[in-house]
N, CA, C and O of each residue as an XYZ file, in Angstrom:
904
protein
N      96.778    159.634    132.863
C      97.341    158.770    133.896
C      97.535    157.379    133.502
O      96.678    156.699    132.937
N      98.464    157.072    133.762
C      99.201    155.624    133.528
C      99.452    154.899    134.770
O     100.299    155.241    135.596
N      98.604    153.779    134.882
C      98.743    152.829    136.090
C      99.298    151.652    135.777
O      98.905    151.033    134.788
N     100.227    151.213    136.529
C     101.363    149.803    136.253
C     100.873    148.991    137.540
O     100.947    149.546    138.636
N     100.315    147.539    137.423
C     100.384    146.723    138.116
C     101.104    145.486    137.882
O     100.849    144.799    136.893
N     102.017    145.148    138.757
C     102.985    144.101    138.334
C     103.223    143.203    139.855
O     103.611    143.688    140.918
N     102.919    141.993    139.625
C     103.137    140.953    140.955
C     104.706    140.951    141.151
O     105.549    141.064    140.261
N     104.918    140.796    142.528
C     106.285    140.796    143.202
C     107.107    139.548    142.363
O     108.252    139.726    141.946
N     106.584    138.638    142.228
C     107.350    137.485    141.689
C     107.948    137.528    140.481
O     109.023    136.962    140.284
N     107.192    138.326    139.390
C     107.696    138.831    138.163
C     108.729    139.905    138.426
O     109.700    139.958    137.671
N     108.617    140.740    139.393
C     109.225    141.836    139.514
C     110.833    141.405    139.698
O     111.731    141.922    139.034
N     111.058    140.304    140.776
C     112.055    140.190    141.354
C     112.744    138.849    140.465
O     113.860    138.466    140.814
N     112.167    138.278    139.516
C     112.817    137.152    138.651
C     113.160    137.608    137.319
O     113.933    136.873    136.705
N     112.709    138.787    136.665
C     113.000    139.237    135.435
C     114.367    139.793    135.552
O     114.868    140.252    136.578
N     114.864    139.707    134.488
C     116.447    140.574    134.048
C     115.830    141.748    134.104
O     114.619    141.932    134.231
N     117.059    142.903    133.965
C     116.869    144.155    133.839
C     116.324    144.506    132.431
O     115.328    145.209    132.254
N     117.088    143.937    131.424
C     116.420    144.118    130.120
C     115.099    143.882    129.914
O     114.342    144.673    129.351
N     114.743    142.632    130.429
C     113.262    142.068    130.286
C     112.387    143.173    131.005
O     111.376    143.659    130.499
N     112.930    143.533    132.324
C     112.067    144.583    133.085
C     111.709    145.944    132.036
O     110.592    146.405    131.798
N     112.805    146.326    131.598
C     112.876    147.514    130.905
C     111.953    147.631    129.888
O     111.196    148.592    129.751
N     112.017    146.497    129.050
C     111.106    146.197    127.913
C     109.673    146.203    128.400
O     108.878    146.989    127.885
N     109.344    145.486    129.230
C     107.987    145.690    129.982
C     107.545    147.005    130.283
O     106.348    147.293    130.289
N     108.494    147.859    130.547
C     107.868    149.312    130.923
C     108.095    150.190    129.781
O     107.986    151.405    129.948
N     108.395    149.716    128.649
C     108.746    150.621    127.275
C     107.111    151.261    127.270
O     106.948    152.478    127.349
N     106.073    150.426    127.182
C     104.769    150.888    126.900
C     104.162    152.041    127.751
O     103.204    152.718    127.381
N     104.903    152.210    129.078
C     104.571    153.182    129.891
C     105.072    154.728    129.402
O     104.446    155.784    129.495
N     106.275    154.510    128.909
C     106.836    155.720    128.353
C     106.250    156.169    127.064
O     106.329    157.360    126.760
N     105.649    155.279    126.257
C     104.838    155.601    125.184
C     103.606    156.244    125.573
O     103.243    157.227    124.927
N     103.016    155.888    126.397
C     101.737    156.135    127.076
C     101.762    157.438    127.851
O     100.733    158.112    127.813
N     102.750    157.864    128.516
C     102.840    158.889    129.222
C     103.431    160.172    128.303
O     103.411    161.335    128.706
N     103.862    159.831    127.240
C     104.427    161.311    126.455
C     103.621    160.898    124.954
O     104.205    161.190    123.910
N     102.587    160.375    124.904
C     101.764    160.373    123.655
C     102.557    159.617    122.466
O     102.278    159.933    121.310
N     103.459    158.707    122.691
C     104.176    158.324    121.611
C     105.157    159.045    121.158
O     105.915    158.409    120.426
N     105.492    160.408    121.362
C     106.494    161.208    121.069
C     107.868    160.753    121.431
O     108.156    160.391    122.572
N     108.754    160.778    120.384
C     110.063    160.198    120.294
C     111.220    161.514    120.475
O     112.433    161.326    120.382
N     110.703    162.625    120.699
C     111.259    163.710    121.097
C     111.596    164.215    122.403
O     110.780    164.965    122.939
N     112.920    163.858    123.145
C     112.863    164.145    124.821
C     112.720    165.730    125.037
O     112.297    166.167    126.107
N     113.071    166.528    124.037
C     112.784    168.021    124.154
C     111.328    168.264    124.449
O     110.952    168.860    125.459
N     110.494    167.760    123.493
C     108.952    167.770    123.743
C     108.738    167.235    125.024
O     108.083    167.950    125.783
N     109.201    165.959    125.527
C     108.807    165.614    126.664
C     109.140    166.426    127.967
O     108.545    166.225    129.025
N     110.102    167.328    127.817
C     110.391    168.224    129.103
C     109.156    169.331    129.044
O     109.086    170.153    129.957
N     108.421    169.347    128.235
C     107.338    170.500    128.414
C     106.308    169.884    129.394
O     105.686    170.642    130.138
N     106.106    168.604    129.429
C     104.998    167.966    130.303
C     105.691    167.923    131.616
O     106.878    167.735    131.880
N     104.530    168.171    132.472
C     104.661    167.838    133.922
C     104.177    166.524    134.441
O     103.011    166.149    134.315
N     105.095    165.858    135.014
C     104.995    164.158    135.246
C     105.217    164.223    136.682
O     106.179    164.776    137.215
N     104.193    163.577    137.319
C     104.311    163.177    138.601
C     104.203    161.466    138.721
O     103.201    160.860    138.341
N     105.224    160.895    139.224
C     105.422    159.633    139.471
C     105.005    159.101    140.914
O     105.293    159.729    141.933
N     104.328    157.934    140.922
C     104.129    157.368    142.538
C     104.486    155.918    142.491
O     103.860    155.183    141.727
N     105.294    155.520    143.128
C     105.607    154.104    143.300
C     105.196    153.724    144.745
O     105.458    154.469    145.690
N     104.539    152.538    144.893
C     103.898    151.974    145.977
C     104.837    150.549    146.267
O     105.006    149.691    145.400
N     105.292    150.487    147.370
C     106.211    149.427    147.789
C     107.422    149.013    147.032
O     107.689    149.727    146.066
N     108.088    148.162    147.234
C     109.143    147.791    146.379
C     109.064    147.275    145.225
O     110.001    147.321    144.428
N     107.786    146.640    144.942
C     107.701    146.251    143.611
C     107.421    147.564    142.605
O     107.946    147.624    141.493
N     106.629    148.497    143.069
C     106.508    149.676    142.410
C     107.974    150.338    142.247
O     108.299    150.847    141.175
N     108.734    150.312    143.219
C     110.060    150.840    143.276
C     110.893    150.098    141.954
O     111.496    150.727    141.084
N     110.795    148.928    142.016
C     111.496    148.015    140.852
C     110.923    148.445    139.393
O     111.629    148.493    138.386
N     109.675    148.719    139.427
C     108.915    148.911    138.114
C     109.492    150.399    137.600
O     109.696    150.770    136.444
N     109.682    151.114    138.848
C     110.255    152.643    138.594
C     111.772    152.761    138.125
O     112.311    153.627    137.437
N     112.220    151.761    138.640
C     113.889    151.893    138.383
C     113.833    151.233    136.691
O     114.430    151.710    135.726
N     113.149    150.305    136.695
C     113.068    150.011    135.050
C     112.710    150.844    134.240
O     113.342    150.990    133.194
N     111.633    151.571    134.524
C     111.179    152.645    133.644
C     112.341    153.643    133.298
O     112.658    153.924    132.142
N     112.973    154.176    134.486
C     113.931    155.084    134.325
C     114.907    154.544    133.363
O     115.285    155.233    132.415
N     115.359    153.279    133.571
C     116.361    152.747    132.529
C     115.947    152.789    131.107
O     116.634    153.162    130.156
N     114.779    152.374    131.097
C     114.231    151.948    129.623
C     114.196    153.767    128.955
O     114.557    154.017    127.805
N     113.870    154.479    129.595
C     113.917    155.942    129.046
C     115.502    156.138    128.674
O     115.915    156.422    127.550
N     116.317    155.928    129.855
C     117.661    156.377    129.461
C     118.350    155.727    128.250
O     119.172    156.230    127.483
N     117.780    154.392    128.259
C     118.360    153.645    127.199
C     117.883    154.207    125.725
O     118.651    154.358    124.775
N     116.629    154.456    125.714
C     116.000    155.001    124.334
C     116.617    156.285    123.962
O     116.984    156.457    122.800
N     116.774    157.283    124.935
C     116.803    158.725    124.600
C     118.023    159.247    125.117
O     118.350    160.413    124.897
N     118.810    158.359    125.877
C     120.236    158.884    126.421
C     120.268    160.134    127.437
O     121.287    160.772    127.702
N     118.848    160.404    128.019
C     118.914    161.333    129.218
C     118.102    160.926    130.046
O     117.580    159.858    129.727
N     117.763    161.380    131.049
C     117.025    160.625    132.473
C     115.240    161.270    132.199
O     114.949    162.372    131.735
N     114.414    160.339    132.588
C     113.129    160.749    132.268
C     112.852    162.012    133.134
O     113.221    162.229    134.289
N     112.055    162.856    132.236
C     111.939    164.018    132.563
C     110.608    164.351    133.656
O     109.601    164.959    133.294
N     110.802    163.889    134.886
C     109.511    164.092    135.881
C     110.000    165.185    136.638
O     111.147    165.633    136.652
N     108.697    165.680    137.458
C     108.825    166.660    138.320
C     108.900    166.512    139.531
O     109.560    167.241    140.271
N     108.075    165.324    139.963
C     107.831    165.034    141.525
C     107.871    163.427    141.233
O     107.443    162.812    140.257
N     108.532    162.954    142.412
C     108.551    161.315    142.639
C     107.743    161.345    144.175
O     107.909    162.076    145.151
N     106.952    160.397    143.959
C     106.222    160.069    145.371
C     106.395    158.472    145.963
O     105.700    157.508    145.643
N     107.224    158.488    146.661
C     107.597    156.938    147.384
C     106.533    156.714    148.472
O     106.586    157.320    149.543
N     105.652    155.908    148.201
C     104.595    155.143    149.106
C     105.221    153.931    149.750
O     105.209    152.914    149.057
N     105.769    153.850    150.955
C     106.032    152.520    151.688
C     107.480    152.026    150.930
O     107.800    150.838    150.972
N     108.199    152.884    150.339
C     109.485    152.427    149.668
C     110.296    153.688    149.581
O     109.829    154.825    149.651
N     111.620    153.355    149.412
C     112.251    152.180    149.296
C     112.661    151.524    150.640
O     112.812    152.257    151.617
N     112.859    150.120    150.754
C     113.559    149.279    151.939
C     114.966    149.354    151.811
O     115.496    150.081    150.971
N     115.667    148.564    152.682
C     116.870    148.148    152.520
C     116.914    147.105    151.724
O     115.929    146.392    151.529
N     118.296    146.872    151.076
C     118.428    145.812    150.042
C     118.997    144.510    150.646
O     118.953    143.474    149.982
N     119.565    144.533    151.966
C     120.226    143.511    152.692
C     119.431    142.399    153.041
O     118.672    142.524    154.002
N     119.478    141.238    152.369
C     118.765    140.005    152.192
C     118.418    139.650    153.687
O     117.295    139.857    154.147
N     119.634    139.006    154.550
C     119.260    138.593    155.746
C     118.565    139.546    156.749
O     117.714    138.997    157.449
N     118.755    140.795    156.942
C     117.817    141.476    157.818
C     116.414    141.544    157.535
O     115.541    141.661    158.395
N     116.226    141.465    156.287
C     114.718    141.685    155.579
C     114.175    140.396    155.148
O     113.027    140.475    154.711
N     114.613    139.422    155.155
C     114.125    138.022    154.745
C     112.877    137.661    155.200
O     112.040    137.259    154.392
N     112.570    137.765    156.645
C     111.305    137.547    156.982
C     110.107    138.673    156.558
O     108.955    138.298    156.341
N     110.469    139.941    156.475
C     109.570    140.970    155.853
C     109.159    140.558    154.529
O     107.955    140.449    154.300
N     110.131    140.282    153.504
C     109.992    139.831    152.209
C     109.223    138.706    151.977
O     108.272    138.756    151.198
N     109.581    137.531    152.664
C     108.955    136.699    152.316
C     107.322    136.782    153.080
O     106.386    136.062    152.733
N     107.274    137.538    153.873
C     105.876    138.022    154.465
C     104.977    138.697    153.407
O     103.758    138.581    153.282
N     105.835    139.424    152.678
C     105.061    140.201    151.532
C     104.650    139.258    150.388
O     103.562    139.297    149.815
N     105.757    138.323    150.101
C     105.258    137.426    149.175
C     104.471    136.528    149.421
O     103.744    136.067    148.541
N     104.456    136.066    150.759
C     103.423    134.977    151.119
C     101.866    135.558    151.127
O     100.888    134.812    151.087
N     101.792    136.995    151.186
C     100.382    137.533    151.151
C      99.752    137.474    149.728
O      98.533    137.445    149.555
N     100.642    137.458    148.749
C     100.014    137.381    147.337
C      99.765    135.773    147.076
O      98.782    135.347    146.471
N     100.813    134.944    147.630
C     100.444    133.293    147.475
C      99.091    133.075    147.966
O      98.190    132.615    147.265
N      98.956    133.451    149.314
C      97.803    133.011    150.123
C      96.320    133.310    149.455
O      95.324    132.705    149.853
N      96.273    134.133    148.580
C      95.009    134.859    147.765
C      94.763    133.705    146.678
O      93.635    133.474    146.242
N      95.941    132.978    146.262
C      95.820    131.956    144.911
C      95.677    130.593    145.572
O      94.832    129.778    145.203
N      96.496    130.387    146.518
C      96.374    128.968    147.168
C      96.018    128.763    148.550
O      96.769    129.217    149.413
N      95.012    128.164    148.863
C      94.363    128.069    150.296
C      95.198    127.076    151.046
O      95.013    125.860    150.990
N      96.164    127.692    151.778
C      97.166    126.792    152.484
C      97.532    127.730    153.919
O      97.582    128.955    153.801
N      97.705    127.286    154.847
C      98.212    128.128    156.126
C      99.335    128.924    155.703
O     100.173    128.563    154.878
N      99.305    130.156    156.381
C     100.243    131.108    155.905
C     101.498    130.873    156.150
O     102.330    131.459    155.458
N     101.865    130.100    157.033
C     103.169    129.891    157.411
C     104.090    129.079    156.710
O     105.321    129.094    156.721
N     102.888    128.016    155.795
C     103.563    127.294    154.678
C     103.857    128.129    153.538
O     104.862    127.911    152.863
N     102.954    129.192    153.235
C     103.323    130.189    151.970
C     104.629    131.114    152.330
O     105.490    131.425    151.507
N     104.616    131.504    153.737
C     105.918    132.085    154.142
C     107.281    131.345    153.953
O     108.335    131.770    153.481
N     106.953    130.087    154.468
C     108.337    129.370    154.591
C     108.749    129.109    153.131
O     109.947    129.266    152.896
N     107.851    128.687    151.980
C     108.232    128.392    150.611
C     108.513    129.744    150.045
O     109.151    129.714    148.993
N     108.199    130.877    150.482
C     108.663    132.165    149.979
C     109.936    132.311    150.584
O     110.792    132.806    149.851
N     110.256    132.028    151.657
C     111.806    132.224    152.366
C     112.587    131.391    151.653
O     113.649    131.898    151.293
N     112.379    130.153    151.299
C     113.339    129.513    150.736
C     113.485    130.031    148.902
O     114.514    130.036    148.226
N     112.492    130.311    148.603
C     112.446    130.794    146.980
C     113.396    132.094    147.024
O     114.297    132.232    146.197
N     113.174    132.923    147.912
C     113.966    134.184    147.889
C     115.517    134.098    148.139
O     116.339    134.799    147.548
N     115.836    133.068    149.173
C     117.201    132.565    149.416
C     117.641    131.983    148.340
O     118.801    132.209    147.996
N     116.939    131.239    147.690
C     117.576    130.415    146.422
C     117.901    131.621    145.151
O     118.885    131.604    144.411
N     117.043    132.406    145.143
C     117.061    133.500    144.158
C     118.221    134.534    144.487
O     118.821    135.024    143.531
N     118.562    134.884    145.729
C     119.451    135.650    146.365
C     120.872    134.929    146.042
O     121.798    135.551    145.521
N     120.955    133.547    146.403
C     122.140    132.872    145.956
C     122.622    132.723    144.461
O     123.774    132.779    144.029
N     121.322    132.499    143.720
C     121.762    132.522    142.210
C     122.299    133.736    141.722
O     123.094    133.754    140.781
N     121.797    135.038    142.478
C     122.344    136.338    141.723
C     123.722    136.434    142.186
O     124.539    137.003    141.461
N     124.119    135.890    143.436
C     125.426    136.282    143.917
C     126.460    135.232    143.036
O     127.595    135.636    142.780
N     126.067    133.997    142.625
C     126.727    133.165    142.196
C     126.924    133.772    140.718
O     128.060    133.785    140.245
N     125.990    134.202    140.088
C     126.000    134.442    138.659
C     126.540    136.033    138.450
O     126.825    136.574    137.382
N     126.592    136.644    139.889
C     127.093    138.066    139.660
C     125.802    138.955    139.145
O     125.955    139.995    138.504
N     124.632    138.470    139.471
C     123.666    139.603    138.733
C     122.947    140.350    139.848
O     122.503    139.867    140.890
N     122.912    141.611    139.442
C     122.471    142.643    140.649
C     120.900    142.437    140.744
O     120.202    142.667    139.757
N     120.328    141.985    141.990
C     119.089    141.906    142.339
C     118.321    143.161    141.961
O     118.794    144.276    142.181
N     117.150    142.982    141.397
C     116.114    144.042    141.071
C     115.959    145.148    142.077
O     115.908    146.348    141.806
N     115.879    144.514    143.463
C     115.577    145.609    144.708
C     116.929    146.480    144.429
O     116.753    147.675    144.192
N     118.067    146.050    144.438
C     119.175    146.634    144.549
C     119.302    147.781    143.311
O     119.590    148.951    143.564
N     119.062    147.316    142.012
C     119.034    148.352    141.054
C     118.212    149.489    141.285
O     118.624    150.644    141.171
N     116.755    149.092    141.692
C     116.042    150.276    141.783
C     116.219    151.169    142.709
O     116.037    152.373    142.530
N     116.648    150.561    143.946
C     116.973    151.549    145.164
C     117.973    152.530    144.601
O     117.686    153.727    144.617
N     119.186    152.095    144.078
C     120.208    152.912    143.576
C     119.871    153.766    142.454
O     120.521    154.803    142.319
N     118.779    153.435    141.476
C     118.567    154.076    140.272
C     117.991    155.577    140.633
O     118.299    156.612    140.042
N     117.041    155.445    141.794
C     116.228    156.854    142.088
C     117.052    157.602    142.622
O     116.581    158.730    142.769
N     118.498    157.451    143.133
C     119.161    158.273    143.532
C     120.538    158.721    142.683
O     121.419    159.469    143.107
N     120.494    158.116    141.470
C     121.345    157.826    140.429
C     121.493    159.342    139.642
O     120.745    159.684    138.726
N     122.526    160.118    140.143
C     122.618    161.525    139.289
C     124.047    161.748    139.125
O     124.649    162.769    139.457
N     124.633    160.509    138.482
C     126.084    160.687    138.125
C     125.992    161.308    136.531
O     124.916    161.674    136.057
N     127.149    161.363    135.855
C     127.081    161.797    134.572
C     126.091    161.224    133.457
O     125.523    161.874    132.579
N     125.999    159.468    133.770
C     125.076    158.872    133.025
C     123.766    158.484    133.927
O     123.095    157.468    133.743
N     123.538    159.388    134.849
C     122.635    158.976    135.962
C     121.273    158.946    135.215
O     121.081    159.457    134.112
N     120.161    158.144    136.113
C     118.884    157.841    135.603
C     118.026    158.706    136.306
O     116.885    158.522    135.884
N     118.052    159.578    137.197
C     117.065    160.345    137.714
C     117.521    161.943    137.718
O     118.677    162.364    137.675
N     116.404    162.646    137.775
C     116.629    163.887    137.590
C     116.845    164.813    139.071
O     115.998    164.757    139.962
N     117.981    165.583    139.179
C     118.295    166.275    140.434
C     117.288    167.463    140.786
O     117.177    167.929    141.920
N     116.461    167.958    139.504
C     115.789    168.963    139.465
C     114.472    168.441    140.122
O     113.794    169.298    140.688
N     114.025    167.181    140.126
C     112.811    166.806    140.384
C     112.417    166.692    142.155
O     113.278    166.265    142.925
N     111.426    167.002    142.523
C     111.147    167.044    144.019
C     110.712    165.640    144.331
O     110.386    164.784    143.508
N     110.753    165.526    145.645
C     110.486    163.985    146.259
C     109.884    164.135    147.468
O     110.104    165.017    148.298
N     108.957    163.046    147.543
C     108.116    162.953    148.702
C     107.857    161.740    149.232
O     107.234    160.995    148.475
N     108.173    161.247    150.430
C     108.233    159.765    150.892
C     106.989    159.859    151.929
O     106.767    160.808    152.681
N     106.292    158.772    151.816
C     105.076    158.761    152.579
C     105.311    157.288    153.320
O     105.427    156.268    152.641
N     105.369    157.269    154.736
C     105.647    156.225    155.345
C     105.086    155.915    156.759
O     104.320    156.776    157.192
N     105.312    154.910    157.512
C     104.964    154.981    158.940
C     105.972    153.823    159.864
O     106.735    153.002    159.355
N     105.805    153.961    160.860
C     106.691    152.978    162.009
C     105.967    151.914    161.929
O     106.618    150.875    162.035
N     104.644    151.773    161.753
C     103.995    150.332    161.926
C     104.000    149.560    160.575
O     103.390    148.491    160.533
N     104.635    150.015    159.476
C     104.729    149.239    158.370
C     105.651    147.778    158.563
O     106.857    147.749    158.807
N     104.843    146.711    158.404
C     105.189    145.329    158.663
C     106.113    144.941    157.896
O     106.853    144.043    158.298
N     106.329    145.568    156.474
C     107.283    145.241    155.525
C     108.394    145.869    155.285
O     109.399    145.197    155.053
N     108.453    147.152    155.288
C     109.326    148.344    154.914
C     109.771    149.027    156.492
O     108.928    149.533    157.233
N     110.793    148.961    156.731
C     111.314    149.702    158.084
C     111.540    151.100    157.935
O     112.428    151.545    157.207
N     110.726    151.839    158.633
C     110.552    153.425    158.559
C     112.035    154.026    158.496
O     112.406    154.926    157.742
N     112.777    153.367    159.410
C     114.283    153.806    159.523
C     114.999    153.792    158.070
O     115.805    154.657    157.727
N     114.648    152.818    157.347
C     115.296    152.590    155.896
C     114.852    153.493    154.818
O     115.542    153.877    153.873
N     113.664    153.779    155.058
C     112.938    154.914    154.137
C     113.681    156.278    154.461
O     113.965    157.080    153.571
N     113.959    156.472    155.733
C     114.459    157.901    156.230
C     116.049    157.830    156.008
O     116.705    158.872    155.999
N     116.601    156.677    155.842
C     117.920    156.823    155.406
C     118.120    156.924    153.918
O     119.199    157.336    153.493
N     117.181    156.585    153.122
C     117.304    156.676    151.709
C     116.896    158.247    151.333
O     117.492    158.883    150.464
N     116.000    158.676    151.970
C     115.801    160.339    151.995
C     116.923    160.892    152.264
O     117.337    161.680    151.414
N     117.672    160.695    153.365
C     119.031    161.241    153.646
C     119.867    161.284    152.907
O     120.531    162.303    152.721
N     120.088    159.924    152.152
C     121.069    159.892    151.096
C     120.715    160.853    149.739
O     121.510    161.329    148.930
N     119.223    160.966    149.782
C     118.686    161.685    148.585
C     119.166    163.337    148.626
O     119.527    164.057    147.695
N     119.027    163.618    150.011
C     119.275    165.019    150.391
C     120.760    165.444    150.393
O     121.079    166.621    150.228
N     121.738    164.369    150.599
C     123.108    164.675    150.259
C     123.623    164.754    148.975
O     124.709    165.214    148.623
N     122.553    164.158    148.170
C     123.058    164.391    146.809
C     122.303    165.566    146.239
O     122.497    165.898    145.070
N     121.512    166.166    146.958
C     121.133    167.597    146.444
C     119.646    167.516    146.055
O     119.141    168.478    145.476
N     118.965    166.496    146.320
C     117.359    166.566    145.976
C     116.709    167.144    147.147
O     117.037    167.060    148.331
N     115.446    167.918    146.441
C     114.559    168.296    147.545
C     113.543    167.460    147.893
O     112.543    167.132    147.255
N     114.035    167.056    149.323
C     113.141    166.007    149.778
C     112.367    166.638    150.817
O     112.710    167.655    151.419
N     111.014    165.802    151.046
C     109.889    165.876    152.029
C     109.495    164.771    152.598
O     109.003    163.967    151.806
N     109.535    164.466    153.622
C     108.789    163.160    154.374
C     107.542    163.509    155.141
O     107.493    164.501    155.869
N     106.429    162.592    154.949
C     105.349    162.365    155.607
C     105.099    161.222    156.310
O     104.754    160.200    155.717
N     105.260    161.266    157.789
C     105.012    160.198    158.438
C     103.396    159.900    158.985
O     102.759    160.722    159.643
N     102.929    158.678    158.609
C     101.707    158.564    159.083
C     101.559    157.511    160.351
O     102.247    156.497    160.472
N     100.618    157.905    161.194
C     100.313    157.025    162.537
C      99.504    155.931    162.563
O      98.290    156.136    162.519
N     100.008    154.540    162.640
C      99.180    153.395    162.893
C      99.026    152.924    161.678
O      98.280    151.948    161.754
N      99.371    153.133    160.529
C      98.965    152.337    159.148
C     100.037    151.544    158.829
O     101.225    151.844    158.946
N      99.444    150.251    158.314
C     100.143    149.117    157.894
C     100.889    149.436    156.379
O     100.777    150.549    155.865
N     101.518    148.534    155.848
C     102.130    148.698    154.585
C     101.314    149.313    153.520
O     100.270    148.704    153.285
N     101.530    150.354    152.832
C     100.790    151.064    151.749
C      99.406    151.138    152.160
O      98.573    151.042    151.259
N      98.938    151.313    153.526
C      97.707    151.809    153.919
C      97.505    153.075    154.141
O      96.384    153.379    154.549
N      98.430    154.065    153.958
C      98.143    155.554    154.518
C      97.187    156.106    153.743
O      96.487    156.889    154.386
N      96.834    155.976    152.390
C      95.985    156.694    151.595
C      94.623    156.191    152.177
O      93.780    157.087    152.228
N      94.217    154.994    152.618
C      93.248    154.513    152.949
C      92.706    154.966    154.556
O      91.555    155.259    154.879
N      93.584    154.931    155.180
C      93.408    155.128    156.651
C      93.692    156.826    157.314
O      93.272    157.288    158.375
N      94.548    157.494    156.254
C      94.611    158.834    156.380
C      94.215    159.757    155.246
O      95.121    160.523    154.917
N      93.187    159.862    154.628
C      93.147    160.038    153.153
C      93.328    161.696    153.166
O      93.957    162.202    152.237
N      92.854    162.424    154.072
C      93.297    163.794    153.877
C      94.584    164.066    154.170
O      95.216    164.848    153.459
N      95.128    163.478    155.221
C      96.489    163.716    155.290
C      97.552    163.379    154.165
O      98.578    164.002    153.890
N      97.026    162.200    153.572
C      98.027    161.494    152.420
C      97.975    162.473    150.957
O      98.974    162.758    150.297
N      96.580    162.895    150.643
C      96.378    163.810    149.463
C      96.780    165.216    149.764
O      97.055    166.017    148.871
N      96.811    165.524    151.129
C      97.336    167.089    151.348
C      98.959    166.934    151.034
O      99.498    167.716    150.251
N      99.581    166.051    151.583
C     100.823    166.006    151.517
C     101.281    165.931    150.055
O     102.335    166.480    149.735
N     100.657    165.382    149.298
C     100.792    165.316    147.821
C     100.454    166.732    146.935
O     101.161    167.264    146.078
N      99.333    167.083    147.366
C      99.061    168.413    146.801
C      99.966    169.595    147.111
O     100.344    170.468    146.330
N     100.229    169.459    148.349
C     101.505    170.452    148.973
C     102.854    170.578    147.982
O     103.400    171.585    147.532
N     103.138    169.322    147.840
C     104.314    169.247    146.901
C     104.292    169.444    145.407
O     105.190    169.893    144.694
N     103.123    169.032    145.081
C     102.756    169.147    143.377
C     102.372    170.827    143.347
O     102.603    171.421    142.294
N     101.948    171.379    144.187
C     101.662    172.888    144.054
C     103.004    173.572    143.937
O     103.024    174.627    143.303
N     104.194    173.093    144.492
C     105.317    173.568    144.454
C     106.061    173.433    143.128
O     106.888    174.263    142.750
N     105.731    172.369    142.463
C     106.204    172.053    141.215
C     105.190    173.014    140.100
O     105.665    173.550    139.098
N     103.995    173.087    140.421
C     103.306    173.861    139.613
C     103.468    175.326    139.580
O     103.287    176.048    138.599
N     103.790    175.643    140.631
C     104.140    177.059    140.991
C     105.285    177.745    140.002
O     105.384    178.940    139.721
N     106.091    176.682    139.569
C     107.372    177.235    139.060
C     107.327    178.077    137.628
O     108.361    178.556    137.161
């Protein structure tokens, strides 16, 4: 098992090459240091991404693997927990700044509205910077990478997909997750969705433990049964 923790600030401010370099050790750990992509295919790999920061790290890992080996990372199941959301800035600025402020409030004891106001200004500045210098924002790249199955695609069409989400998520809209799942289906992915009742962002495992792990177990059995 390989676990990746990454602060949202680092995820959204790094360039794609920097993010990919940081994810390179994940690839080495997952495949025991092997440099043979044919050997990698023999492994059964499940990826779980939580929130958009996890999605950004996932996209960077897919990119890092493809850059090194020239083929998509051979995973069998992708679990998207409370991700991905829309990449449109203005409709989501309030939710994104709320998410960023949650992290800041733990480090700096100030009223929450100050943290959120600062976060909103910073995210707006970052968005403007990306547009001026024609840099693709990290969130845009990662959301596209997960469904990228073109000739040089980063994702495996053979892999199964499970989305875990709720309508009460205060950061990621349930409709955005369903839209991404629908796009994945249109491209040929085997997609399943599991909706939870009354749970906040990334709170499904905590509040609905049996439902959460039951949904994952059912999908993994489909993979293991092949």
